[in-house]
C-alpha positions as CSV (number, residue, x, y, z in Angstrom):
1,M,0.0,0.0,0.0
2,Y,1.3,3.4,-1.0
3,Q,0.8,6.5,1.2
4,H,1.7,10.1,0.4
5,I,1.2,12.8,3.0
6,C,0.0,16.1,1.3
7,T,-0.5,18.4,4.3
8,T,-0.2,18.2,8.0
9,E,-1.5,21.0,10.2
10,I,-2.4,21.7,13.8
11,K,-5.9,23.0,14.1
12,K,-8.3,24.0,17.0
13,A,-11.5,21.9,17.1
14,R,-14.6,23.9,16.4
15,K,-16.7,20.8,16.9
16,E,-16.2,17.4,18.4
17,H,-14.3,14.8,16.3
18,D,-13.4,11.1,16.6
19,C,-9.7,10.7,17.2
20,D,-8.4,8.4,14.4
21,S,-5.2,7.6,16.3
22,C,-7.2,6.6,19.3
23,Y,-8.8,3.9,17.3
24,L,-5.3,2.3,16.7
25,I,-4.6,2.5,20.5
26,R,-7.9,0.9,21.3
27,E,-7.2,-1.9,18.9
28,E,-3.9,-2.7,20.6
29,V,-5.4,-2.7,24.0
30,Y,-8.5,-4.7,23.1
31,N,-6.5,-7.2,21.1
32,G,-4.5,-8.1,24.2
33,S,-1.1,-7.0,22.9
34,S,1.7,-6.2,25.3
35,F,1.7,-2.6,24.1
36,M,0.5,-1.2,27.5
37,E,3.4,-2.9,29.3
38,I,6.1,-1.0,27.3
39,I,4.7,2.6,27.2
40,T,5.9,5.3,29.6
41,V,3.9,6.6,32.5
42,E,3.3,9.9,30.6
43,E,2.1,8.0,27.5
44,K,-0.3,6.0,29.8
45,L,-1.6,9.2,31.2
46,F,-2.3,10.6,27.7
47,I,-4.2,7.4,26.8
48,D,-6.2,7.5,30.1
49,I,-7.2,11.1,29.4
50,A,-8.3,10.2,25.8
51,E,-10.3,7.3,27.1
52,S,-11.9,9.4,29.8
53,E,-13.0,11.8,27.1
54,N,-14.5,9.0,25.1
55,W,-11.7,8.9,22.6
56,K,-12.8,12.2,21.2
57,I,-11.2,15.5,20.1
58,L,-13.1,18.0,22.2
59,I,-14.3,21.4,21.2
60,G,-11.5,24.0,21.7
61,T,-8.6,21.5,21.9
62,P,-5.8,21.2,19.3
63,Y,-5.7,18.3,16.9
64,T,-3.5,17.2,14.0
65,K,-5.1,17.1,10.6
66,I,-3.4,15.1,8.0
67,V,-4.5,15.0,4.4
68,G,-2.9,12.4,2.2
69,A,-3.4,9.8,-0.5
70,Y,-3.5,6.2,0.3
71,D,-3.5,3.9,-2.7
72,G,-4.8,6.7,-4.8
73,D,-7.7,7.6,-2.5
74,M,-7.6,10.9,-0.6
75,Q,-8.0,10.6,3.1
76,V,-8.2,13.0,6.0
77,T,-7.3,12.0,9.5
78,K,-7.8,13.9,12.7
79,S,-5.9,13.0,15.8
80,R,-4.9,14.2,19.3
81,P,-1.3,15.3,18.8
82,E,-0.1,13.3,21.9
83,I,-1.9,10.1,20.8
84,L,-0.6,10.5,17.2
85,A,3.0,10.8,18.7
86,I,2.5,7.5,20.6
87,V,1.1,5.8,17.4
88,D,4.1,7.0,15.4
89,K,6.6,6.1,18.1
90,Y,5.4,2.5,18.4
91,R,4.5,2.2,14.7
92,L,0.9,1.1,15.4
93,W,-0.4,2.1,12.0
94,S,-1.5,-0.7,9.6
95,E,1.0,-1.9,7.1
96,D,-1.5,-3.6,4.8
């Protein structure tokens, strides 16, 4: 699968959004991976906060908006910056 990032920007949420990176974190946790055993205390705190906020990007909070092409289809993802950093650090994105 080929991915090309067109733009990345930090925006302030004017409405509530689902956090796309939170989905990847939830998959790791619910699939019983050892992921939660290797993260730092600070990363665990960020995950706990995201979970307590129902895995949402709340109104007035910053989020990372990424526009890109994935196998020729345009996609837009919106993620909490701290959760996106965890996903990137541990390479939790799908490779297929």
